LOTOR-67135 format. One record per residue: residue number from 1; residue in one letter; chain; x, y, z of N, C-alpha, C in turn. Coordinates in steps of 0.05 Angstrom, whole numbers, plus 5000, padded with zeros to 4 digits. Example, Ala and Ser with C-alpha at 12.3 -4.5 7.8 and 13.67 -1.06 7.14 Angstrom:
! LOTOR-67135
     n   res   chain    nxx    nyy    nzz   caxx   cayy   cazz    cxx    cyy    czz
     1     a       A   5264   4886   5156   5246   4910   5156   5264   4934   5156
     2     s       A   5257   4955   5142   5273   4979   5143   5258   5001   5157
***
This chain:
! LOTOR-67135
     n   res   chain    nxx    nyy    nzz   caxx   cayy   cazz    cxx    cyy    czz
     1     x       A   0539   9084   6740   0547   9084   6768   0552   9116   6775
     2     x       A   0526   9130   6795   0543   9154   6798   0570   9161   6828
     3     x       A   0587   9180   6812   0610   9180   6828   0596   9206   6854
     4     x       A   0603   9190   6877   0601   9206   6904   0618   9225   6907
     5     x       A   0620   9261   6917   0633   9274   6918   0643   9288   6947
     6     x       A   0651   9278   6959   0642   9285   6990   0664   9311   6996
     7     x       A   0653   9325   6999   0682   9353   7004   0678   9363   7023
     8     x       A   0698   9378   7047   0703   9385   7071   0699   9416   7062
     9     x       A   0686   9441   7075   0685   9467   7071   0697   9479   7083
    10     x       A   0700   9486   7092   0714   9511   7106   0751   9503   7104
    11     x       A   0767   9532   7092   0790   9529   7075   0795   9505   7066
    12     x       A   0770   9490   7049   0781   9479   7030   0760   9481   7005
    13     x       A   0740   9484   7005   0726   9490   6982   0709   9531   6990
    14     x       A   0713   9539   7013   0702   9555   7022   0721   9574   7043
    15     x       A   0732   9606   7044   0755   9611   7046   0741   9647   7059
    16     x       A   0745   9640   7096   0732   9668   7101   0760   9683   7085
    17     x       A   0753   9714   7095   0773   9733   7077   0806   9725   7093
    18     x       A   0796   9725   7117   0826   9717   7136   0853   9691   7120
    19     x       A   0820   9680   7116   0848   9655   7103   0848   9645   7075
    20     x       A   0844   9674   7055   0846   9678   7039   0882   9658   7024
    21     x       A   0894   9675   7030   0920   9672   7023   0930   9683   6996
    22     x       A   0919   9706   6994   0917   9718   6961   0952   9736   6964
    23     x       A   0966   9715   6951   0999   9736   6958   1017   9742   6923
    24     x       A   0991   9739   6900   0991   9755   6884   0993   9779   6879
    25     x       A   1002   9798   6861   1000   9822   6865   0972   9829   6860
    26     x       A   0960   9852   6865   0935   9861   6864   0923   9861   6843
    27     x       A   0929   9866   6827   0920   9869   6799   0908   9839   6794
    28     x       A   0933   9830   6798   0926   9795   6791   0904   9781   6809
    29     x       A   0900   9790   6830   0874   9769   6846   0853   9750   6831
    30     x       A   0835   9734   6840   0824   9728   6827   0795   9747   6827
    31     x       A   0778   9742   6818   0755   9747   6816   0738   9740   6842
    32     x       A   0729   9736   6861   0713   9727   6888   0683   9730   6887
    33     x       A   0668   9709   6894   0646   9708   6898   0641   9700   6928
    34     x       A   0623   9719   6935   0617   9709   6964   0598   9685   6971
    35     x       A   0596   9669   6982   0580   9635   6979   0577   9643   7021
    36     x       A   0574   9666   7030   0559   9659   7056   0554   9695   7067
    37     x       A   0532   9694   7085   0525   9730   7093   0523   9713   7129
    38     x       A   0539   9726   7148   0522   9730   7171   0517   9747   7191
    39     x       A   0497   9755   7194   0484   9781   7204   0497   9807   7194
    40     x       A   0486   9791   7164   0494   9821   7147   0523   9825   7128
    41     x       A   0544   9809   7139   0561   9810   7128   0564   9785   7116
    42     x       A   0593   9796   7093   0595   9771   7076   0624   9769   7091
    43     x       A   0614   9735   7096   0633   9717   7109   0650   9687   7093
    44     x       A   0649   9677   7076   0659   9659   7058   0661   9661   7027
    45     x       A   0681   9660   7015   0693   9672   6992   0687   9645   6975
    46     x       A   0692   9639   6937   0702   9622   6932   0725   9641   6899
    47     x       A   0731   9628   6890   0736   9652   6868   0707   9641   6857
    48     x       A   0720   9671   6830   0682   9657   6812   0690   9623   6791
    49     x       A   0716   9631   6791   0728   9596   6771   0713   9573   6787
    50     x       A   0719   9572   6810   0713   9549   6832   0678   9546   6833
    51     x       A   0662   9568   6833   0644   9572   6830   0635   9553   6803
    52     x       A   0644   9564   6784   0635   9554   6758   0643   9510   6766
    53     x       A   0663   9511   6773   0669   9484   6771   0662   9476   6796
    54     x       A   0643   9488   6815   0627   9464   6830   0603   9473   6822
    55     x       A   0589   9477   6794   0564   9484   6795   0574   9453   6764
    56     x       A   0576   9461   6750   0593   9432   6734   0600   9401   6748
    57     x       A   0598   9412   6777   0613   9388   6786   0588   9378   6804
    58     x       A   0560   9385   6803   0534   9389   6828   0526   9370   6804
    59     x       A   0526   9387   6777   0518   9379   6760   0525   9340   6727
    60     x       A   0541   9332   6753   0565   9309   6740   0560   9290   6758
    61     x       A   0556   9296   6790   0570   9281   6808   0540   9271   6829
    62     x       A   0554   9259   6854   0532   9268   6870   0542   9283   6896
    63     x       A   0546   9313   6898   0564   9327   6900   0557   9327   6943
    64     x       A   0566   9321   6947   0564   9319   6986   0576   9345   7004
    65     x       A   0566   9368   7009   0589   9382   7026   0593   9358   7056
    66     x       A   0605   9362   7071   0616   9348   7090   0624   9359   7107
    67     x       A   0615   9369   7136   0633   9397   7143   0626   9388   7182
    68     x       A   0634   9399   7197   0636   9404   7217   0622   9419   7232
    69     x       A   0611   9442   7210   0596   9458   7228   0555   9441   7236
    70     x       A   0553   9471   7244   0527   9451   7256   0507   9465   7233
    71     x       A   0489   9456   7240   0468   9447   7211   0443   9483   7212
    72     x       A   0459   9489   7230   0446   9522   7231   0470   9543   7212
    73     x       A   0484   9530   7225   0516   9553   7208   0513   9538   7181
    74     x       A   0513   9504   7175   0517   9497   7144   0496   9518   7127
    75     x       A   0471   9527   7137   0444   9535   7111   0453   9561   7113
    76     x       A   0468   9572   7119   0472   9597   7115   0496   9601   7098
    77     x       A   0499   9579   7082   0518   9581   7060   0505   9577   7032
    78     x       A   0510   9596   7011   0491   9589   6996   0515   9575   6956
    79     x       A   0520   9556   6960   0530   9541   6951   0519   9549   6923
    80     x       A   0540   9546   6897   0535   9550   6870   0524   9532   6866
    81     x       A   0515   9521   6842   0496   9500   6830   0473   9476   6843
    82     x       A   0477   9470   6832   0448   9456   6843   0448   9450   6869
    83     x       A   0426   9450   6884   0420   9439   6917   0428   9416   6930
    84     x       A   0442   9413   6945   0454   9377   6945   0429   9375   6953
    85     x       A   0425   9342   6945   0406   9324   6963   0415   9316   6985
    86     x       A   0446   9306   6985   0452   9308   7022   0468   9325   7026
    87     x       A   0473   9324   7061   0494   9338   7068   0493   9332   7092
    88     x       A   0523   9331   7099   0532   9323   7130   0532   9345   7142
    89     x       A   0538   9341   7166   0542   9356   7190   0551   9352   7216
    90     x       A   0556   9369   7235   0567   9367   7257   0582   9336   7256
    91     x       A   0603   9335   7233   0630   9324   7239   0611   9288   7231
    92     x       A   0597   9294   7225   0568   9267   7216   0559   9254   7233
    93     x       A   0549   9282   7242   0526   9270   7277   0500   9275   7257
    94     x       A   0488   9295   7242   0472   9292   7225   0470   9287   7202
    95     x       A   0456   9269   7179   0455   9273   7149   0430   9281   7142
    96     x       A   0425   9303   7118   0409   9319   7111   0388   9305   7089
    97     x       A   0378   9304   7083   0365   9285   7068   0354   9315   7047
    98     x       A   0360   9327   7029   0331   9348   7015   0343   9372   7041
    99     x       A   0348   9373   7063   0348   9392   7076   0338   9386   7105
   100     x       A   0335   9354   7113   0327   9355   7136   0334   9327   7141
   101     x       A   0333   9340   7166   0359   9313   7184   0346   9283   7181
   102     x       A   0361   9264   7174   0348   9237   7181   0346   9226   7210
   103     x       A   0319   9220   7214   0333   9218   7244   0329   9193   7251
   104     x       A   0332   9173   7246   0346   9153   7237   0381   9140   7244
   105     x       A   0386   9164   7226   0416   9160   7229   0428   9183   7251
   106     x       A   0414   9199   7257   0419   9209   7282   0417   9203   7308
   107     x       A   0392   9179   7309   0392   9157   7328   0411   9142   7345
   108     x       A   0425   9132   7316   0444   9107   7317   0469   9119   7324
   109     x       A   0475   9156   7307   0494   9164   7323   0489   9164   7353
   110     x       A   0473   9173   7357   0472   9174   7392   0473   9147   7408
   111     x       A   0471   9134   7403   0477   9113   7403   0502   9100   7409
   112     x       A   0519   9101   7373   0542   9094   7389   0565   9112   7405
   113     x       A   0561   9145   7411   0574   9154   7429   0567   9140   7457
   114     x       A   0539   9133   7462   0528   9127   7492   0557   9114   7497
   115     x       A   0559   9085   7477   0571   9057   7477   0604   9067   7476
   116     x       A   0608   9073   7469   0644   9086   7456   0659   9110   7476
   117     x       A   0642   9123   7482   0665   9138   7496   0654   9153   7519
   118     x       A   0677   9177   7527   0665   9188   7551   0641   9208   7547
   119     x       A   0623   9220   7565   0601   9233   7557   0612   9268   7555
   120     x       A   0593   9274   7541   0592   9308   7532   0604   9315   7544
   121     x       A   0590   9315   7576   0593   9332   7605   0612   9328   7612
   122     x       A   0624   9311   7603   0660   9302   7620   0678   9317   7605
   123     x       A   0682   9320   7582   0689   9340   7565   0692   9370   7565
   124     x       A   0663   9370   7563   0665   9400   7575   0670   9410   7601
   125     x       A   0665   9390   7618   0687   9408   7644   0702   9405   7653
   126     x       A   0712   9386   7631   0760   9390   7629   0749   9412   7617
   127     x       A   0747   9422   7604   0756   9451   7584   0744   9470   7594
   128     x       A   0726   9467   7621   0733   9492   7625   0740   9502   7645
   129     x       A   0755   9479   7665   0769   9480   7681   0803   9486   7675
   130     x       A   0809   9474   7661   0836   9484   7639   0839   9499   7624
   131     x       A   0819   9504   7617   0830   9530   7601   0825   9559   7603
   132     x       A   0845   9576   7604   0851   9590   7613   0832   9619   7602
   133     x       A   0815   9627   7614   0802   9652   7601   0821   9679   7592
   134     x       A   0842   9680   7598   0866   9700   7581   0861   9688   7552
   135     x       A   0862   9669   7548   0859   9669   7519   0835   9657   7507
   136     x       A   0819   9641   7519   0785   9636   7513   0770   9654   7515
   137     x       A   0762   9661   7480   0745   9674   7476   0712   9664   7482
   138     x       A   0707   9642   7472   0676   9633   7478   0690   9603   7480
   139     x       A   0658   9589   7492   0659   9555   7499   0633   9555   7485
   140     x       A   0636   9529   7472   0612   9527   7445   0605   9496   7449
   141     x       A   0585   9489   7452   0583   9463   7440   0557   9459   7419
   142     x       A   0565   9437   7403   0550   9439   7384   0540   9414   7375
   143     x       A   0509   9416   7379   0492   9403   7367   0489   9381   7394
   144     x       A   0489   9385   7417   0493   9370   7446   0512   9348   7431
   145     x       A   0534   9342   7417   0542   9325   7411   0578   9323   7419
   146     x       A   0591   9356   7408   0616   9350   7418   0622   9392   7427
   147     x       A   0646   9384   7435   0646   9421   7441   0675   9433   7427
   148     x       A   0679   9456   7427   0692   9477   7415   0703   9497   7433
   149     x       A   0722   9508   7433   0739   9532   7440   0740   9556   7422
   150     x       A   0737   9578   7425   0750   9598   7403   0763   9618   7424
   151     x       A   0791   9613   7411   0816   9627   7429   0823   9650   7408
   152     x       A   0841   9655   7428   0864   9675   7411   0890   9669   7405
   153     x       A   0897   9658   7382   0917   9647   7371   0939   9640   7381
   154     x       A   0945   9676   7381   0971   9694   7396   0981   9689   7415
   155     x       A   0965   9678   7443   0969   9678   7470   0963   9636   7483
   156     x       A   0953   9631   7466   0944   9600   7459   0971   9584   7470
   157     x       A   0976   9576   7481   0998   9551   7505   1003   9537   7485
   158     x       A   1023   9525   7470   1029   9506   7449   1018   9477   7466
   159     x       A   1033   9475   7487   1033   9450   7504   1007   9441   7507
   160     x       A   0984   9464   7520   0960   9463   7522   0953   9447   7495
   161     x       A   0946   9454   7480   0926   9436   7462   0943   9403   7466
   162     x       A   0968   9394   7460   0976   9375   7457   0969   9355   7488
   163     x       A   0960   9363   7512   0956   9360   7534   0935   9351   7531
   164     x       A   0911   9360   7518   0891   9362   7521   0880   9341   7500
   165     x       A   0901   9341   7474   0883   9316   7456   0904   9293   7474
   166     x       A   0921   9286   7487   0932   9262   7500   0907   9258   7523
   167     x       A   0889   9276   7541   0873   9279   7557   0850   9261   7547
   168     x       A   0844   9279   7518   0822   9270   7504   0824   9243   7494
   169     x       A   0844   9235   7480   0849   9207   7468   0847   9179   7493
   170     x       A   0847   9181   7511   0848   9167   7525   0818   9161   7539
   171     x       A   0800   9180   7536   0771   9174   7537   0752   9176   7509
   172     x       A   0767   9172   7490   0750   9162   7465   0754   9180   7449
   173     x       A   0769   9215   7454   0758   9230   7443   0780   9245   7423
   174     x       A   0783   9255   7390   0793   9269   7391   0792   9299   7391
   175     x       A   0822   9317   7394   0823   9342   7388   0840   9350   7361
   176     x       A   0828   9377   7354   0830   9390   7326   0833   9422   7332
   177     x       A   0859   9427   7328   0856   9457   7328   0857   9465   7292
   178     x       A   0836   9480   7279   0833   9498   7258   0826   9529   7265
   179     x       A   0849   9545   7258   0849   9569   7258   0848   9583   7281
   180     x       A   0834   9593   7294   0812   9602   7320   0795   9584   7340
   181     x       A   0786   9559   7333   0778   9540   7339   0802   9513   7340
   182     x       A   0788   9508   7368   0802   9481   7385   0774   9460   7387
   183     x       A   0777   9447   7372   0754   9418   7365   0760   9400   7398
   184     x       A   0730   9387   7404   0745   9365   7408   0719   9349   7413
   185     x       A   0725   9332   7391   0697   9305   7379   0709   9282   7390
   186     x       A   0672   9271   7395   0684   9240   7400   0691   9227   7381
   187     x       A   0716   9196   7384   0727   9191   7363   0697   9172   7348
   188     x       A   0674   9163   7353   0658   9145   7342   0645   9173   7314
   189     x       A   0645   9193   7321   0629   9220   7306   0652   9222   7286
   190     x       A   0648   9212   7256   0654   9217   7238   0647   9226   7209
   191     x       A   0660   9240   7192   0648   9242   7171   0650   9222   7154
   192     x       A   0671   9205   7154   0678   9176   7140   0656   9154   7135
   193     x       A   0638   9156   7164   0613   9133   7174   0588   9148   7159
   194     x       A   0581   9170   7160   0557   9174   7137   0565   9187   7115
   195     x       A   0583   9184   7103   0595   9187   7075   0586   9152   7068
   196     x       A   0597   9144   7069   0598   9107   7067   0567   9101   7060
   197     x       A   0546   9111   7089   0514   9110   7087   0506   9125   7055
   198     x       A   0511   9153   7047   0508   9160   7032   0516   9152   7000
   199     x       A   0544   9134   6999   0547   9124   6980   0528   9089   6970
   200     x       A   0522   9088   7001   0513   9055   7002   0469   9069   6995
   201     x       A   0470   9092   6996   0439   9102   6985   0437   9106   6958
   202     x       A   0461   9123   6945   0464   9121   6926   0473   9107   6894
   203     x       A   0492   9081   6907   0503   9055   6887   0524   9076   6882
   204     x       A   0530   9089   6896   0568   9097   6883   0589   9086   6878
   205     x       A   0601   9071   6859   0616   9067   6867   0651   9066   6868
   206     x       A   0642   9096   6863   0673   9109   6860   0669   9141   6876
   207     x       A   0686   9141   6904   0677   9161   6924   0712   9182   6927
   208     x       A   0690   9208   6918   0725   9226   6916   0717   9243   6948
   209     x       A   0746   9254   6958   0742   9268   6979   0760   9284   6978
   210     x       A   0750   9309   6990   0777   9320   7000   0770   9344   7024
   211     x       A   0800   9351   7035   0794   9363   7061   0818   9372   7074
   212     x       A   0829   9392   7099   0848   9404   7109   0848   9392   7138
   213     x       A   0836   9381   7157   0841   9386   7184   0853   9359   7185
   214     x       A   0847   9349   7217   0856   9320   7228   0832   9306   7227
   215     x       A   0806   9325   7231   0776   9314   7220   0767   9314   7196
   216     x       A   0786   9315   7172   0779   9304   7156   0800   9282   7135
   217     x       A   0819   9270   7159   0836   9246   7154   0818   9223   7153
   218     x       A   0795   9216   7169   0787   9186   7166   0768   9198   7134
   219     x       A   0754   9212   7129   0740   9216   7103   0759   9210   7080
   220     x       A   0790   9222   7088   0799   9218   7060   0806   9192   7064
   221     x       A   0815   9176   7087   0829   9144   7078   0796   9131   7073
   222     x       A   0769   9135   7075   0750   9125   7056   0746   9128   7038
   223     x       A   0763   9150   7017   0748   9159   6993   0770   9127   6980
   224     x       A   0761   9137   6942   0773   9122   6934   0805   9139   6924
   225     x       A   0797   9166   6918   0821   9188   6927   0812   9203   6932
   226     x       A   0833   9217   6938   0835   9242   6959   0851   9275   6948
   227     x       A   0847   9293   6960   0857   9310   6957   0854   9327   6992
   228     x       A   0889   9348   6989   0895   9362   7014   0904   9386   7004
   229     x       A   0893   9407   7007   0910   9431   6998   0939   9437   7020
   230     x       A   0952   9458   7009   0977   9456   7022   0982   9474   7046
   231     x       A   0954   9477   7055   0954   9480   7083   0929   9477   7108
   232     x       A   0931   9481   7130   0920   9467   7154   0937   9440   7172
   233     x       A   0925   9421   7186   0932   9404   7204   0944   9396   7174
   234     x       A   0926   9373   7158   0947   9352   7155   0974   9367   7138
   235     x       A   0971   9389   7128   0990   9396   7110   1016   9405   7130
   236     x       A   1006   9425   7157   1024   9419   7173   1047   9399   7180
   237     x       A   1022   9371   7193   1040   9351   7190   1043   9326   7179
   238     x       A   1045   9336   7150   1055   9329   7124   1045   9305   7125
   239     x       A   1013   9296   7134   1005   9269   7132   0992   9271   7097
   240     x       A   1008   9233   7085   0987   9235   7073   0980   9205   7068
   241     x       A   0976   9198   7049   0970   9166   7056   0968   9164   7018
   242     x       A   0969   9129   7008   0977   9127   6981   0962   9132   6960
   243     x       A   0923   9138   6970   0910   9153   6953   0910   9177   6944
   244     x       A   0921   9189   6964   0926   9224   6972   0931   9238   6970
   245     x       A   0931   9262   6935   0948   9276   6942   0942   9300   6945
   246     x       A   0981   9318   6951   0982   9335   6968   0977   9359   6949
   247     x       A   0964   9372   6953   0967   9405   6932   0984   9425   6938
   248     x       A   1007   9434   6927   1016   9458   6933   0998   9486   6935
   249     x       A   0978   9484   6930   0962   9509   6934   0955   9518   6958
   250     x       A   0952   9543   6966   0939   9545   6993   0919   9572   6985
   251     x       A   0905   9576   7010   0885   9579   7013   0865   9583   6983
   252     x       A   0856   9609   6979   0830   9614   6957   0831   9593   6936
   253     x       A   0858   9591   6926   0870   9576   6898   0868   9563   6897
   254     x       A   0871   9541   6931   0867   9516   6933   0845   9510   6928
   255     x       A   0821   9523   6937   0795   9514   6926   0785   9510   6906
   256     x       A   0800   9525   6892   0790   9524   6862   0807   9509   6853
   257     x       A   0840   9493   6857   0846   9469   6854   0834   9436   6858
   258     x       A   0827   9434   6871   0806   9418   6891   0781   9422   6864
   259     x       A   0765   9431   6862   0747   9435   6848   0742   9423   6822
   260     x       A   0769   9437   6805   0786   9425   6788   0792   9389   6783
   261     x       A   0801   9379   6804   0807   9367   6808   0794   9342   6806
   262     x       A   0767   9353   6819   0746   9334   6827   0730   9325   6808
   263     x       A   0724   9340   6792   0719   9345   6767   0727   9330   6738
   264     x       A   0752   9331   6744   0771   9315   6723   0759   9284   6724
   265     x       A   0772   9287   6761   0769   9256   6762   0755   9241   6760
   266     x       A   0720   9257   6762   0686   9254   6762   0687   9244   6739
   267     x       A   0697   9254   6713   0697   9260   6685   0699   9221   6673
   268     x       A   0737   9227   6687   0754   9194   6680   0735   9182   6687
   269     x       A   0728   9183   6714   0720   9159   6734   0696   9141   6729
***
């Protein structure tokens, strides 16, 4: 039976220059491979060792990139290894098969959101009304499924995010702070649901997962084994579960460690 590997991307496998956390002397820094270019500028990286591990992983498993990114944002990433047959975008809102949205899956997601949580328009209106322009740089909607803000972290009032989380939970939504972005995502919109669908289609009996944020918690809990890096929302709150390994590495070296753990577990699996 195939092994399914479902991994978050940003700050889990790939890293912006601001998130690399290269704490070693310059002469000992790892060689990096650029895996994303945006507007003619390099944006995201892996170590070259991680890139080789991911290539080996793609040959040995069903590797499924599992991201909150929109489809357009995901498709500008050029990961090493064979092109994944399946990818999960918009936090589970879109299941891509050979790069194309599975329309039936997306229709089912939309129906669940309409039944189980407050509408996106209500959340957008609350964000527009309550967020202070002094620290908000952008208001964004992703795939007509969820909303996020781009903020100046040093100006962001700590209590505001907590208050937003309480407001959102009462309406069936989840709030996640990742870097300079604050996400408001419907609770029924989950990576785990889409991963279970891929497992069903592929017949995988072992699922491995990794992620760093609150939006990855359901993904990790749905896997047989999971890993989280030493940075991010889950590390900051000491989040853990019986089948989850909390890694000490931070930044791009955590991405390399996660790729290595994936490959080791898949070979043992």
